N, C-alpha and C positions, 0 to 999 in steps of 0.2 A: 504494500500500499504506499501511498504518498502521505507525508505530514510536513508540517512546519518544523524546521530545525533552526536552533539558534547557532548561527555560524559567525563567531566573532561578534561584530556589532550589527549583523544583518539576519533577517528572517528569511529563510529559504525553503521553497516547497520542493521536497525531494523524497526519494525512495527510502523506506525504512521498514523494519520488520513489523509485521502485524502483531497485535497482542494475543496472547493465549487466552482461551475461554476456560473458566473454572466453574466448579459447583456453584450454583446460585447466582450466576452471572448472565448477563445478556450481551450479545454482540450487535451493535447498531451500525448500519451504514449511514454515515453522517451526511445530511443534506445542507445543514447550516449550523454554525456555531456563533458565539458572541465574544466580544472583547470585554473583559473586565479590567479595571485599574490594576487588580492584583496580578494580572498577566504582565504588565509593564514592570511591576516590582520583582516578579520572579525572573523576568528576563535580565534584570540588573543584578541578580544573585541575591536578593533581599527577602525572597519568600519561597524557599525550597518546598517541593511537594512532600506530603507525609510519607513516611516509610511504606514502600510497596506500591505507591501510586506512580502512574505514568509521569516521566519527566517532560512529556510534551505539553505545551500550554493548552488552555482551554478548560474552563470550569462548568460548561453546559453545552448542550447540543440538542438538535432535533434530527430525526431521520427515521429509517425503517429497520425493524428488527429482522436480522438475517439468520440468527442462530441463538438458542438458549441453552444454558447448562443444565445439568442434573438438578432436579427439585425446583425448577422455575415454573410457576403457574400463573404469575402476575401478567405475563404477556406471551405472545407467540410470534413465530416468523411471519412477516407481512404486516405486522402492526405498526401504525404510525405513532411515534412516541417522541417524548422529549425527556431529558435526563440531567440530573445534577451530577457532576463529576468532581473527583479529586484531582483530575488532570486528564489530558489526552484528547481534548475536543478539536484541536486544530489538525484534524486528520480525516482521511477517508473512512476509517473505521475506528470504533472505540469499544472497549469492553468495561461494563459497569455493573455493580451489584444490582440485582433486580429491584430491591426496595427503594432504589433511587430513580426508578423509571416510572413515568406517568403517561397516560394516553395524551395525544395531542387534542386539546379541546375542540369540540365541534365548532366548525365555522372558521378555524384558524389554519393558515398554511404553515409550512415548515419554517419560514423566516420568522414569522410572528411567534411560533412556538419556541424557537431557539432564544427568544428574548425573555422567556418566562422563569426557568428553574432557578438560577442563582439569585436573582434579585428578589423574586417573590419569596423564596425560602428564606433569605436573609432577613427581609423586612418582617415577615410573619414570625419567624423564630424570635427575633429580638424584641418586637413590640409585644406580642401576646403570650409568648412562652417564657422568655427571660424577664421582661419588665411587667408581666401580668396586667397589661393595660385593660382597663374596664371602661365600659360606655360612659361617655361624657367627660372623661379625663382629657386634658389638653397636652398636645404633643408639640415639641420643637424638633424639626428635622433639618439638620444641616446637609448641605449639598442636595437640596431638594430637586435639582434638575438632573441629578445622576440617575442611573438605572435603579438603584435601591430607593432613592428619593422618590421617583415617579411611582414606583410600586407602593411605597409606604403612604404617600398621599391618598391613593386610591383605597387602600385598606382602611385608613383612618376615616375617610368619608363613608365607607361602607359600614363600619362599625359604629358610627356616631361619635367620632373623636375630633374635635376641632384641631387643626394643625397650622403651624406657622413655619415658614421655611427661611433658610438663608441660601443665597446663590450669588453668582458673580456678575450677573448682568440683569438690568431691569426687565429686559425681554424674557429672560428665563423665569423671573418672578411672576410676570404676567401669565406665562403659560402654566406655571405651577397653580396659580389661582384658578385658571380655567379648568384645571384638572381636579380641583376640589380644595385646594389650600385656602385658609382665610386670609393670608396676607404673607408678606416676606420683607427680608431686609438684604440689601446689597452689602456683601461682605467687605467690599472695597471702601465703604463709607464708615468703617470703624466698628466699635463694639456693638453688638446686637442687643445689649442689656436693656437699655431704655425702650427700644422697639418692642421687645417681647413683653415687658411690663406694661407698656401702653396697650398692647393687644389683649392681654389676659387679665390684667388687674393684679393678679397674685403670682404669676409665673407659669412654668410648665410642669406638669406632673411627671411626664416622661420625655426624655431627650434621647434621640438617636444621633450619634456622633462619629463620623469617620475621620475627624480631625485630630483629636487626642490632645496632647499637651498644650498647645497654643490656645485652646479654648476651655481649658479645665476651669480656671477661675471664673470666668463669665458664665459658664454652664452652671456651676454651683450657685452663682449669684441669682440666677433666675429659676433655679429648681425649688419647687415647693417643699414644704414639710412632708416627709414620707415620699418624696419624689424619687425617681430612679433614672440615673444617667447610664446609658448603655454605650460603651465605647467599642466600635466595630473597625476602627482604622486609626492609623497613626500619620496621616498626611501632614499634621502640624507638629510632629515630634513625639517622642516616647516619655519625656520627663516634664514635670511641672511641680510647683509648690502647692501643697494642699493644706487648707485651714481645717485641721481636724475638729477644732472646737465648734465651728459653725456647723460642720457636717453632723456632729453628734447631737447638738441641740435640735437641729431640724430633722433628725432621723433620715438623713439622705443616704441612698444607696448607689454605689458606683459599681457597675457590672462590666467586666471585661468579657468579650465574646468573639469567638471566630467559628465559622461553619465548616471550613474545609478539613480541619484536623479532627472533627467529631467522628465517633464510631460509626460504622455502617448502620447499626440499629437506630442510633440517634438521628441520623439523616433520614432514615426510613420513616421515622416517626413524624418528622417535619413534613415530608412529602405526602404521607397519608392524610395529614390535616389539611394540606393544600388541596388535595383531591376532593376531600369532603366538604371543605368550607369555602374555598376560593374558586375552584374550577367551574362549579355551577354558575357563579356570577360572570366568569369570563365567557361561558357558552351563551349567557343571555345578553352579553354586551355591556354590562354595568361596570366591568372591570376589563381593561385591555392592555396589551403590551405596547410600549411606546418605543417606536424604532426611529432613530435619527437617519440612518442610511444603511444601504447594503453594499458590501464590497466583496469582489472575488477573493477567495482565500490566498491566491497567488500574490495579491497585493496587501498582505497582512501588515507589511511595514507602514503603508499608508494609513491603515486603520489605527495602528498604534499611534502614529503622529497625530491623528485626529483626536484620539482620546486625550493625549498629552496637552493638546492645545486648549482644553477646557471650554471648547466652543460647541459641545454637543448637548442635546437634550434627550435623555433616554439612552437607548442602546445602539451600538454600532455592531451590525451583523456581518459575518463572513459567510458567503455562499460557497459550498463546496460542490464542484461539478456543475453541469448545466449552464 
């Protein structure tokens, strides 16, 4: 098969060995995959795959099942599926544990389906499973125009949770509001603290943050009593000073969370909840994948440059073949 390989500072579409199929696994002929910022970090050597995972980039895909391993009943050859991966998506074929595979929602094509698994799993896991978000609680979403951000906005709207976003362009904030956010703040205009307080009056009950260190103080300043801050990335650094006294008095919780390194069972639990609680809304059209553009996988270099530019809204998809 062919796959994207990291050759020095270049991404090259070239021949490589196809992955072996094991018990409980599914082989998928990939029709489309998606670029995540984590791919750019892995490419630089900063986010190695978990032990045993494919070193090939790509954390999600959509395609056709071509073979299933012993014990697999979740899907069958010929099924149109999408999948959450620990790696391997930038390829013609990928092998993945069956619990991480879901049917393509009715009405969606492969490109749209490839935009679903990683971002909706990340948003759902961290809002509803880690932060235990309940109806009516207010949510602050950083990087609201990202793939995870656009998924989280829609999930908040679906569950009755007002949300406020930060983003890097006024146009992105407008699009976030059109998608369901209450409002937003341009991160280039400085601290978001006053804007969040003006929006909510009391602050945010849950914050979903891919920035990390640079936002910690301001996040805690707007986090309510009993509020939960879920840190899912470190784009703004891994270190910061923490006022433990304020955190204790307000009973605030800081939750560190990653999806990729979780066990197969834990990932399957997230995917099962997506199938049961989110997929029906996608099929009804009340939740949808947000796709910025589609690029041939042979031009993965261009797709990475586009993500690095911060000029995208939603997902950048790589089409494989066709």
